[in-house]
C-alpha positions in Angstrom: 30.3 -8.0 -82.6 28.8 -8.0 -78.8 30.7 -4.3 -78.0 28.1 -3.1 -80.6 25.3 -4.4 -79.4 26.2 -3.0 -75.9 27.3 0.2 -76.7 24.0 0.4 -79.4 21.8 -0.4 -76.4 20.5 2.5 -74.2 18.2 3.0 -71.4 15.6 6.0 -71.7 15.4 5.9 -67.9 17.7 8.2 -66.0 17.0 6.0 -62.7 20.4 4.1 -61.7 18.2 0.9 -61.3 16.0 -0.7 -63.8 13.3 -3.3 -62.9 11.0 -4.7 -65.0 9.0 -8.1 -65.1 10.2 -11.4 -66.2 10.2 -12.0 -70.2 8.4 -15.7 -71.2 12.1 -17.1 -72.4 12.5 -20.3 -71.4 16.5 -19.9 -70.5 16.9 -17.6 -67.3 20.5 -16.8 -68.9 18.8 -15.6 -72.3 16.4 -13.3 -70.4 18.6 -11.9 -68.3 21.3 -10.9 -70.6 18.6 -9.3 -73.0 18.1 -6.9 -71.0 22.1 -5.5 -71.9 21.5 -6.6 -75.5 23.8 -9.8 -75.1 23.0 -13.0 -76.0 24.6 -16.5 -74.5 27.0 -16.8 -77.2 28.4 -13.6 -76.9 29.3 -13.6 -73.3 32.8 -14.3 -73.2 36.0 -12.8 -73.0 37.6 -11.0 -76.1 41.5 -12.9 -76.2 42.7 -10.5 -78.6 41.4 -7.6 -76.2 43.2 -9.3 -73.5 46.7 -9.7 -75.3 47.1 -6.1 -74.8 47.1 -6.8 -71.1 50.3 -9.6 -72.2 50.2 -13.1 -72.6 52.0 -15.5 -70.8 54.5 -18.9 -70.6 53.0 -22.3 -69.7 49.4 -21.7 -70.3 47.4 -25.1 -70.1 45.3 -25.5 -72.4 42.4 -26.5 -70.2 42.3 -22.4 -69.3 41.5 -21.6 -72.6 38.4 -23.8 -72.7 36.7 -23.4 -69.3 38.0 -19.5 -69.3 35.9 -19.1 -72.6 33.0 -20.9 -71.9 31.0 -19.7 -69.3 27.9 -21.7 -70.1 29.6 -25.2 -70.4 31.5 -24.7 -67.0 28.8 -26.2 -64.9 29.1 -29.1 -67.3 32.9 -29.8 -67.3 33.4 -29.0 -63.3 30.3 -32.0 -63.0 32.3 -34.1 -65.5 35.4 -33.7 -63.5 34.0 -33.8 -60.4 32.1 -37.4 -61.2 34.8 -39.2 -62.7 37.4 -38.4 -59.8 34.8 -39.5 -57.1 33.9 -42.3 -59.3 37.9 -43.5 -59.4 39.0 -42.1 -56.6 40.3 -45.4 -55.5 42.6 -45.9 -58.4 46.1 -44.5 -58.4 46.2 -44.9 -62.1 43.1 -43.4 -63.4 43.8 -40.2 -60.8 47.4 -40.0 -62.2 46.3 -40.5 -66.0 43.7 -37.8 -66.0 46.2 -35.8 -64.4 48.5 -36.1 -66.8 45.9 -35.2 -69.7 44.5 -31.8 -67.9 48.4 -30.6 -67.7 48.5 -31.4 -71.7 51.1 -33.9 -70.9 48.7 -36.9 -71.7 49.7 -40.4 -70.7 47.2 -43.0 -70.9 48.9 -46.5 -69.7 47.3 -49.7 -70.3 44.6 -48.4 -73.0 45.9 -51.3 -75.6 47.8 -53.3 -73.3 48.3 -54.1 -69.9 52.1 -53.0 -69.3 52.5 -55.7 -66.6 51.8 -58.3 -68.8 55.3 -59.8 -69.3 55.5 -59.4 -65.3 53.0 -61.5 -63.7 54.4 -64.7 -65.0 57.7 -63.8 -62.7 55.2 -64.3 -60.0 54.8 -67.7 -60.5 58.7 -68.4 -59.3 59.2 -70.2 -56.0 61.2 -67.5 -54.8 59.7 -64.3 -56.4 60.9 -62.1 -53.8 64.4 -63.0 -53.9 64.6 -63.3 -57.6 63.0 -59.7 -58.1 65.5 -58.2 -55.7 68.6 -59.9 -57.3 67.2 -58.5 -60.7 67.2 -55.0 -59.1 70.5 -55.6 -57.9 71.9 -56.5 -61.2 70.0 -53.4 -62.8 71.8 -50.9 -60.7 75.4 -53.1 -61.0 75.3 -53.7 -57.2 78.0 -56.5 -56.3 76.4 -59.6 -54.8 78.8 -61.9 -53.2 77.5 -65.8 -52.5 77.0 -64.9 -48.8 74.7 -61.9 -49.5 73.1 -63.9 -51.9 72.5 -66.7 -49.7 71.3 -64.1 -47.0 69.0 -63.0 -49.1 67.3 -65.6 -49.8 67.1 -67.0 -46.6 65.3 -63.9 -45.3 63.3 -63.8 -48.4 61.8 -66.9 -47.8 60.7 -66.4 -44.3 57.9 -63.9 -46.0 54.6 -65.2 -47.0 54.3 -66.6 -50.3 51.7 -63.8 -51.4 53.0 -61.4 -49.7 56.5 -61.5 -52.2 54.4 -62.1 -55.0 52.8 -58.3 -54.5 56.5 -56.9 -53.6 57.6 -58.6 -56.4 55.3 -57.0 -59.2 55.9 -53.5 -57.5 59.8 -53.9 -57.8 59.9 -55.6 -61.1 57.4 -52.9 -62.3 59.9 -50.3 -61.3 62.4 -51.8 -62.8 60.9 -51.4 -66.1 59.8 -48.0 -65.6 63.4 -46.9 -65.0 64.3 -46.0 -68.7 61.3 -43.7 -68.9 62.3 -41.7 -66.1 66.1 -41.3 -67.1 64.6 -39.9 -70.6 62.4 -37.3 -68.7 65.7 -35.4 -67.3 68.0 -36.8 -69.8 68.2 -33.0 -71.2 68.3 -31.9 -67.7 71.4 -33.8 -66.6 73.0 -32.3 -69.3 72.6 -28.9 -68.2 72.1 -29.3 -64.4 73.1 -31.1 -61.3 69.9 -32.3 -60.5 70.1 -33.1 -56.9 70.7 -29.2 -56.5 67.8 -28.6 -58.7 66.1 -30.9 -56.5 66.9 -28.4 -53.4 65.8 -25.4 -55.2 62.9 -26.3 -56.3 61.6 -27.7 -53.0 63.0 -24.6 -51.2 61.4 -22.3 -53.9 57.6 -23.3 -53.5 58.0 -23.3 -49.7 60.4 -20.6 -49.2 60.3 -18.1 -52.3 63.9 -18.1 -52.1 66.0 -15.9 -55.1 66.0 -20.1 -57.0 63.5 -18.4 -59.8 66.3 -17.5 -62.4 67.5 -20.9 -62.7 63.8 -22.9 -62.3 62.5 -21.5 -65.3 65.1 -22.6 -67.8 65.4 -25.5 -66.2 61.5 -26.5 -66.0 62.0 -26.6 -69.8 64.7 -29.2 -70.1 62.1 -31.7 -68.4 60.3 -34.2 -70.8 57.1 -34.5 -68.7 55.3 -37.1 -71.0 58.1 -39.4 -70.1 57.8 -38.3 -66.5 54.6 -39.5 -66.0 54.8 -42.7 -68.2 56.4 -45.0 -65.5 54.0 -43.7 -62.5 51.3 -45.0 -64.6 52.6 -48.6 -64.6 53.5 -48.5 -61.0 49.8 -47.4 -59.9 48.8 -49.9 -61.8 50.7 -52.5 -60.2 49.8 -50.8 -56.8 46.3 -50.7 -57.4 46.5 -54.4 -58.3 48.4 -55.2 -55.1 46.4 -53.0 -53.0 42.8 -55.1 -54.4 44.9 -58.2 -53.4 46.1 -57.5 -50.2 42.4 -56.1 -48.8 41.5 -60.3 -49.4 44.8 -61.5 -47.3 45.6 -62.0 -43.7 49.2 -63.1 -42.3 49.4 -64.7 -38.8 52.7 -65.8 -38.9 55.8 -63.2 -37.4 58.5 -62.0 -39.6 60.2 -59.6 -40.6 62.4 -58.2 -44.0 64.9 -55.6 -44.5 67.2 -54.9 -47.3 69.3 -52.1 -48.2 69.1 -51.5 -52.2 70.5 -48.5 -54.1 67.1 -47.2 -54.1 67.1 -47.4 -50.9 65.8 -50.1 -47.9 63.0 -52.9 -48.9 60.9 -53.5 -45.6 58.6 -56.0 -45.4 57.1 -56.8 -41.7 54.0 -58.6 -40.2 51.5 -57.5 -38.3 52.7 -56.3 -35.0 53.5 -52.6 -34.1 56.2 -51.2 -35.8 58.0 -48.0 -35.6 59.4 -46.7 -39.0 62.3 -44.6 -38.8 63.2 -41.3 -41.0 65.3 -43.0 -43.7 65.4 -43.9 -47.8 62.9 -46.3 -48.3 62.3 -47.5 -51.9 59.6 -50.0 -50.6 57.5 -50.6 -47.3 54.5 -53.2 -46.9 53.0 -53.2 -43.7 50.8 -56.3 -42.7 48.7 -54.5 -40.0 49.5 -52.5 -36.1 49.2 -49.7 -34.9 52.4 -48.3 -36.5 54.5 -45.0 -35.9 56.3 -43.5 -39.5 58.7 -41.2 -39.2 59.1 -40.4 -42.9 58.3 -43.1 -45.6 56.7 -42.8 -49.4 58.9 -39.7 -50.4 61.7 -39.3 -52.6 64.7 -37.8 -50.6 66.8 -37.1 -53.3 67.6 -37.9 -57.1 68.7 -41.7 -56.5 65.8 -42.4 -54.2 63.8 -41.7 -57.1 60.5 -44.0 -56.3 59.4 -44.6 -52.9 56.3 -46.6 -52.1 54.3 -47.5 -48.9 51.5 -50.1 -48.2 50.0 -50.3 -44.9 47.3 -52.8 -44.4 45.5 -52.2 -41.3 45.7 -50.2 -38.3 45.4 -47.0 -36.8 48.3 -45.7 -37.7 50.1 -42.3 -37.1 52.5 -40.6 -40.0 54.6 -37.7 -38.0 57.1 -35.6 -40.2 59.3 -33.8 -37.9 60.2 -30.4 -38.8 63.3 -31.0 -40.3 62.3 -33.7 -42.3 60.7 -33.0 -46.0 59.4 -34.3 -47.8 57.2 -36.9 -46.4 54.4 -39.2 -47.1 52.9 -39.3 -50.4 55.7 -36.9 -52.0 57.0 -36.9 -55.5 60.0 -34.7 -56.0 62.1 -35.4 -59.1 60.1 -39.2 -59.0 57.3 -40.8 -57.5 56.1 -40.5 -53.5 52.9 -43.3 -53.3 51.5 -44.2 -49.9 48.3 -46.3 -49.9 46.8 -46.8 -46.2 44.3 -49.3 -46.5 42.3 -49.4 -43.2 42.3 -47.6 -39.7 41.7 -44.1 -38.2 44.8 -42.8 -39.0 47.2 -39.3 -37.9 49.1 -37.7 -41.0 51.3 -34.6 -39.4 54.2 -32.7 -41.0 55.6 -29.4 -42.1 56.0 -28.4 -45.6 55.9 -31.1 -48.6 53.8 -33.6 -47.5 50.6 -35.4 -47.8 50.0 -35.8 -51.4 52.7 -33.2 -53.6 54.6 -33.5 -56.6 57.2 -31.6 -58.0 58.3 -32.5 -61.0 57.1 -35.8 -60.0 53.9 -37.3 -58.9 53.2 -37.6 -55.2 49.5 -39.7 -54.2 48.2 -40.2 -50.4 45.4 -42.4 -50.9 43.2 -43.5 -47.5 40.6 -46.5 -48.1 38.9 -45.7 -44.6 38.3 -44.7 -41.5 38.4 -41.1 -39.7 41.3 -39.8 -40.4 43.4 -36.3 -39.4 46.0 -34.4 -42.0 47.9 -31.4 -40.3 50.6 -30.1 -42.5 51.9 -26.4 -42.8 52.7 -25.5 -46.0 52.2 -27.1 -49.6 50.5 -30.5 -48.9 47.6 -32.3 -48.6 47.1 -32.2 -52.4 49.5 -30.0 -54.0 51.6 -29.8 -57.4 54.2 -27.7 -59.2 55.7 -29.0 -62.3 54.1 -31.9 -60.9 50.7 -33.8 -59.6 50.1 -33.9 -56.4 46.6 -36.0 -55.1 45.2 -36.7 -51.8 42.2 -39.4 -52.0 40.3 -40.0 -48.7 37.9 -42.9 -49.4 35.3 -42.6 -46.5 35.2 -41.4 -42.9 34.5 -38.5 -41.0 38.2 -36.9 -41.7 40.1 -33.5 -40.5 42.4 -31.5 -42.8 44.2 -28.6 -41.1 47.1 -26.6 -42.7 47.9 -22.6 -43.0 49.0 -22.2 -47.4 49.4 -24.0 -50.6 47.4 -27.0 -50.1 43.9 -28.9 -50.2 43.9 -28.9 -53.9 46.6 -26.2 -55.3 47.9 -26.3 -58.5 51.0 -23.9 -59.1 52.5 -23.7 -62.9 52.3 -26.8 -64.9 51.1 -28.6 -61.8 48.0 -30.1 -60.4 46.8 -30.3 -57.0 43.8 -32.4 -55.9 42.2 -33.0 -52.8 39.5 -36.0 -53.3 37.4 -36.9 -50.1 34.2 -39.5 -51.1 32.0 -39.4 -48.1 31.9 -38.5 -44.5 31.5 -35.5 -42.8 34.7 -33.5 -43.1 36.1 -30.9 -42.1 38.5 -28.4 -43.9 40.7 -25.8 -42.2 43.2 -23.6 -43.6 44.1 -21.7 -40.4 43.2 -17.9 -40.3 43.8 -17.6 -36.7 47.0 -17.4 -36.4 48.4 -14.8 -39.0 51.8 -16.3 -40.4 50.8 -15.7 -44.1 49.3 -12.1 -43.9 47.6 -10.9 -47.4 48.4 -7.4 -49.2 44.8 -7.2 -49.0 44.5 -7.1 -45.0 47.7 -8.0 -42.7 44.5 -9.4 -40.4 44.4 -12.8 -42.4 46.7 -15.1 -43.9 46.5 -15.4 -47.9 45.7 -19.2 -47.8 45.5 -20.2 -51.3 44.1 -23.8 -50.0 40.4 -25.3 -50.8 40.5 -25.5 -54.8 43.2 -22.8 -55.5 45.1 -22.6 -58.5 47.9 -20.0 -59.1 50.7 -18.6 -61.1 53.8 -16.1 -60.9 52.8 -12.5 -62.0 56.0 -10.7 -63.0 54.6 -8.2 -65.3 55.4 -5.6 -63.0 58.9 -7.2 -62.3 61.1 -8.5 -64.7 58.1 -10.0 -67.3 58.8 -13.2 -66.7 55.7 -14.6 -65.4 54.4 -18.2 -65.2 50.6 -19.4 -65.6 49.1 -21.2 -63.2 48.3 -24.9 -62.8 45.0 -26.3 -61.6 43.7 -27.0 -58.0 40.7 -28.8 -57.3 38.9 -29.8 -53.8 36.5 -32.6 -54.7 34.0 -33.9 -51.9 31.2 -36.6 -52.3 28.3 -36.8 -49.8 28.3 -35.8 -46.2 27.9 -32.8 -43.8 31.3 -30.9 -44.2 32.9 -27.5 -43.0 35.5 -25.0 -45.1 37.1 -22.1 -43.2 40.0 -20.3 -44.8 41.2 -16.7 -45.3 41.7 -14.9 -48.4 42.2 -16.7 -52.0 40.6 -19.8 -51.5 37.0 -22.3 -51.8 37.4 -22.2 -55.6 39.8 -19.2 -56.6 42.0 -18.5 -59.2 45.0 -16.0 -59.7 46.8 -15.4 -63.0 45.8 -18.2 -66.0 45.0 -20.1 -63.5 41.8 -22.6 -62.6 40.8 -23.2 -59.4 37.7 -25.7 -58.6 35.8 -26.6 -55.2 33.1 -29.1 -55.8 30.9 -30.7 -53.1 28.1 -32.9 -54.5 26.0 -33.4 -51.0 25.2 -32.4 -47.4 24.3 -29.6 -45.5 28.0 -27.4 -45.8 28.9 -24.2 -44.3 31.7 -21.9 -45.9 33.8 -19.3 -44.5 35.9 -17.1 -46.0 37.4 -13.6 -46.0 38.4 -12.2 -49.6 38.7 -13.9 -53.1 36.7 -16.9 -52.0 33.5 -18.9 -52.9 34.1 -18.6 -56.7 35.8 -15.8 -57.1 39.8 -14.8 -58.7 41.8 -12.1 -59.9 43.9 -11.4 -62.9 43.3 -13.5 -65.7 41.9 -16.3 -63.8 39.2 -19.1 -63.7 37.5 -20.0 -59.9 34.5 -21.9 -59.7 32.1 -23.4 -56.6 29.9 -25.6 -57.6 27.7 -26.9 -54.8 25.1 -29.4 -55.8 22.5 -30.4 -52.8 22.1 -29.6 -49.3 21.3 -26.6 -47.3 24.2 -24.8 -47.0 25.6 -21.5 -45.5 28.3 -19.1 -47.2 30.1 -16.5 -45.0 32.8 -13.9 -46.9 33.9 -11.4 -44.6 35.1 -8.7 -46.7 35.5 -8.9 -50.8 35.0 -10.1 -53.9 33.5 -13.3 -53.0 30.2 -16.1 -54.0 30.8 -15.3 -57.7 32.8 -12.8 -58.3 35.6 -11.8 -61.5 38.5 -9.3 -61.6 40.4 -8.5 -64.1 39.7 -10.7 -66.8 38.8 -13.3 -64.7 35.7 -15.6 -64.7 34.2 -16.1 -61.0 31.2 -18.4 -60.8 29.2 -19.9 -58.1 26.5 -22.4 -58.7 24.4 -23.9 -55.7 21.9 -26.2 -57.1 19.4 -27.4 -54.5 18.3 -26.5 -50.9 17.2 -23.6 -48.9 20.6 -21.7 -48.5 21.9 -18.4 -46.7 24.1 -16.0 -48.3 26.0 -13.4 -46.3 27.5 -11.5 -48.6 30.7 -8.7 -48.9 31.1 -6.1 -51.6 31.6 -7.5 -54.9 29.5 -10.4 -55.0 26.7 -12.3 -55.7 27.7 -12.2 -59.3 30.2 -9.1 -59.1 32.4 -8.0 -62.2 35.2 -5.7 -61.7 37.9 -4.5 -64.0 36.6 -5.9 -67.2 35.9 -9.2 -64.9 32.9 -11.6 -65.3 31.3 -12.8 -62.0 28.1 -15.4 -62.3 26.2 -16.5 -59.4 23.2 -19.2 -60.0 21.2 -20.4 -57.0 18.9 -22.9 -59.0 16.5 -24.0 -56.6 15.0 -23.7 -52.7 14.0 -20.8 -50.3 17.4 -19.0 -50.1 18.1 -15.9 -48.0 20.3 -13.0 -49.2 22.1 -10.5 -46.2 24.5 -7.8 -48.1 26.1 -5.1 -46.7 27.4 -3.2 -49.8 26.7 -1.9 -53.3 28.4 -4.0 -55.7 26.4 -7.1 -55.3 23.4 -9.0 -56.8 24.5 -8.5 -60.0 26.6 -5.4 -60.9 29.5 -4.5 -62.7 32.1 -1.8 -62.4 35.3 -0.9 -64.8 36.6 1.1 -62.1 39.3 2.9 -64.5 38.4 6.1 -66.9 39.9 7.2 -70.2 41.3 4.0 -71.3 40.8 0.9 -73.5 38.6 -0.9 -70.6 35.9 1.4 -70.8 35.2 -0.2 -74.5 35.6 -3.8 -73.2 32.7 -6.1 -71.2 32.9 -6.4 -67.7 30.1 -8.1 -66.1 28.3 -9.2 -63.2 25.1 -11.5 -63.4 23.0 -13.0 -60.4 20.4 -15.4 -61.0 17.8 -17.1 -58.4 15.5 -19.4 -60.7 13.6 -21.2 -57.3 12.2 -20.6 -54.3 10.6 -18.3 -52.3 13.6 -15.8 -51.5 14.6 -13.2 -49.2 16.1 -10.2 -50.0 17.5 -7.4 -47.9 14.9 -5.0 -46.7 16.6 -1.6 -47.2 14.9 0.8 -49.7 18.5 0.9 -51.5 17.8 -2.8 -52.6 14.2 -2.9 -53.1 14.6 -4.1 -57.0 16.0 -7.5 -55.7 13.0 -9.4 -55.0 11.0 -12.5 -56.3 10.1 -13.1 -59.5 11.7 -10.0 -60.8 14.4 -8.8 -63.3 16.9 -5.9 -63.1 20.0 -4.3 -64.5 22.5 -2.3 -62.5 25.0 0.5 -63.4 28.5 0.6 -62.3 29.2 2.3 -59.1 30.2 5.6 -61.0 26.3 6.9 -61.3 27.7 10.3 -62.3 30.0 8.6 -65.5 28.4 5.3 -66.1 29.5 3.1 -68.9 27.4 0.9 -71.3 30.0 -1.9 -70.7 29.4 -2.3 -67.0 26.6 -5.0 -66.9 24.7 -5.7 -64.0 22.0 -8.1 -64.3 19.8 -9.7 -61.9 17.0 -12.2 -62.3 14.9 -13.9 -59.9 12.4 -16.7 -61.3 10.7 -20.2 -61.4 13.0 -22.4 -64.0 13.5 -26.2 -63.5 17.3 -27.0 -64.9 17.4 -29.8 -67.1 20.9 -30.4 -66.6 21.2 -32.9 -63.8 
């Protein structure tokens, strides 16, 4: 048992720090851990011990998979990162992957094509007229002969190929209705869905007092049924998007039709303005358009809302009173596809790829775009999937809180940006959300953050957190935030930031850059580039607090680390912090004690004194620069060292702090 090995391992020296030359082991982790009598297989959390501090509701299986396996974490993150980047242009794949991560796995199309029986219907001479007529009959909407004649005449003005694309979406929506109805079947028996729609939205933005009803309501939803129809619709949208990119429509036409679900609007390439309204489907053929709202489920009746914009420099601007908007699925599915142009997205809350008991996706295929929001936006999920995928361009993301890859309870939030020189800002200049740790900075909860509701000190009704991921491909990128950001997690949640390549800069304050608190998993994986990491106050750059695993891995490049206390492999209160810079000539600037591989249990006299707390620092290549102060003299090239906890008068053997600088070529690419 690892704890016995730790207790049996003693040091003859009475010095605070022990340094020695490295061994001949091929694995730097094995060499480093051997200094404390540990092996890689023994470096994990004991969940029987953790159970003594309380479990939680809604824990995702993926949490235990990653939290329990520090040395598998890099592989898992790379696989997740790469599969999302490879499929960043496929709505169907992204929502299917998300359902699997949430343990509500649905993979429509794996065996047969769900659209197979619909495609022959598109060969009609009047596909749009017939699709809408079928839609109206499904909802038992009366169709007088005059209304039917008007529909036929208006539909005939739309180019035939565009009629087919719209019809495919309409038929697929009809076919998927029964699954959506089954998802909320139990909910309807106990609740007014429109009332719960408002309460769920208010809770996420305002943290209102609705939580007493929310927990039992969540348990009435069948999430597998909820995630089934959106995959069929996403398959249709992937097909339509690919088809429309190859088409140009020169003629003038306008089509508008009111349905039970909302308006169907199909327009030509002239500049259009779309007012704030309930839309079921918009297809816009081009032009510099203005949208006040679209691709958002405005109520439970309007549970599907889809927008496809084929081109132009468009403006998506939701005013402050309008929510949700632009890729927002609340109790349904809000899906937005913009195929080209330099676009501007602006809204306050609940926008730009968010899901609450539903799925919201914003997919932008090109151009240098700007995204601006306030809270719960830009890839954010609560009991649902929120996905923002931008495929190319130099993009700018700005908001305040709860986004840019944020996952709350039973939710997943993804922000994926494949290429370009991008800027990610979680505003920390205007202090609207002062953090409890320091009132001078915002609690950001942005840029790859998983978060849960901790209530063990209130009423015990805690909710485990979800999955938040920010994935960036290639480009010179900049990330800035306050507290809780950049690969961070809190309360049985997963937060990941992974950047593939580019000379990137990370600026944060506290609980940032591969860190977290209270039973979380926060990780930052940076692959290539000469990167700069700045953290201002505490817990950063591979730091875990209170049974949290915090990890920062930088693979290649000459990097600069400006690190605070509890950083660069810092463990606190039985957390595990792991830092690994694989290759490059790196510079480490530190200004506090618990850093460069150090751990601190903090308490004395309780069970925590006998439970592992570890901080592990590794630099495995390059000619590195360490602090010149005497107190850091142990940290140098080609050296192995151990540090005790900060309580030097009463150090514990379970406070394991290890650092190792060596030359090693990693085989994992």
